[in-house]
Structures are given as structure tokens and as C-alpha cells.
N, C-alpha and C positions, 0 to 999 in steps of 0.2 A: 183296797186304796193302793194306790202307786206313788212312790217315791220318784222323783226326776230330778238327777244330780248333775250339775253343770259347774265347771272349774274355768277359772281365768286369772291371769297374772298380770300386775300392772307394776308401772314404777311406782316406788314409795311417795314420791311426792306429787303423785297424780292421784292416789288411792281415793280422798276425800271426792274429788271430783267425779271420779268415775262411779263411787256409792250415789252422788246426787244424779249421776245420768242415768244409773240403773233404775233409781227412784222413778223418772220419767219415762222410762222406755219398758223393760221387760218388768219391772215388779208391777207396773201399772199394768200392763196387759195381762199377766197372770191374774191379778185382780178383777178384771173384766172378763175373764174367760169362763163360761158356765163349767162346774164341775173343778173347781179350783177350789183347794181347802187352805192355802195358805203357804207361805214360803218363809224362811228362815234363811238368812245370809249370816254367813261365817266370815270373818276375816282374819288374816293372819300375816302379820309382817316379818320378814326373812331378810334381813340385811337391807339391800336397796331396793328389794321387791316387795310386793304385797299380793297376797294370794286371795281370791274370794272365791267361796262354794256357797251355791243356791242349791237348796233342798225344798223343791217343792212338792206340795201334794195333790193328788187328783183323784176324783172319783174313780176314774177308769182309763183305759189306753184310749178309749173315744174322747174322752175329755182332754188327753193329752194331745191328740191330733187337733182338736179344736184350736188348740193354741200353736201346735209347732208344724201343722201340715201332715199331708198323707206319709212323709217319711218322718216318725217320731224320734228317732233315735239320732238323727241331725241336729246339731247345735243350730239355734237361732240367733242371728246376729243383727244389729240394728245398724245403720249407716255411718254413724261416728265411732263405733267401737274399734275401730283398727287405729283412732287417736290415742286410744288406753291400753288397749291388751297388746301385749309382747307376743302372743302367740294365739290364733284362731283354731282352738281346739275343734276338728269337725264333727265329733260325736259326744253325746251324753249318755248316761247310765240311767238305767230304769230298774227299780226293783219293786216288788210286791211287799207291802207292809205286813210283816208277820206278827207283830204285836206294837201295841202302842201304850204307853203307861202315862195318865195324866192326874196330878194332883186333884185331890188328895188320895195319896196312897190308902188302899182299903186292906191292906195286909193279907189278901187271899193268894198274892202271887208270891211265892219265895224269891227274895231279892239276894245277888251277891253280895257278900262283905267284902270292902275294899281292904287290902293287905297295906 
């Protein structure tokens, strides 16, 4: 499984509108692409800015290419992204998912204790 990670920053006062726009563009396209296993949208306010991080999961790099095109490392942008985003980062990051734990925890894998 592949994790595709993209990051964008908006003005804080545009964050809610941008999230709604994401739901109608990128998130909808993720869901409609065969091989997509879902997406998590993270949001963090920092002063006057709001950072979004999208972590989408894919069956394979071929599935990522079905969404992103022949250059899957290139960020995918939509026509009105420039209304919201302060920067247009050119690249995304891809990671092989080495392990994923989902509840309920079965006790077979040792967990780290928080200090």
C-alpha cells in the first residue's frame, strides 16, 4: 500500500471555504479513483494561517498514477486552488506503508509506552 502526502497552506479566514472546495474537488476525485483506500485530512491553525495535510492511501503506484497522471510525484491542483493557497507546492511525497494498526488492538504487537 502507498501513502501519498500533500500539504497546503491557506489564510485562516479562508480555511473553512477551502475545506469545502477540497471536498468537491480532490477528495471527490480520490474517492472515484479505483485503488484509492481513503484519505485523511489534517488541519492545523497557526496564527493567521491554516495548514492542511492530506494523507491518501492507495493500492499501488499504478493506482496513484490513475489519479495523478504519468508523473505521480507532481502535485495535482484544481482551477480555483490559487484563490485559497498561499503557495503551490510542486511535489508530493509517497511512502510505502510498512505497517498499519487498526482497532481493536490484538495485543500481538508490542506498543510503545508514552512518557
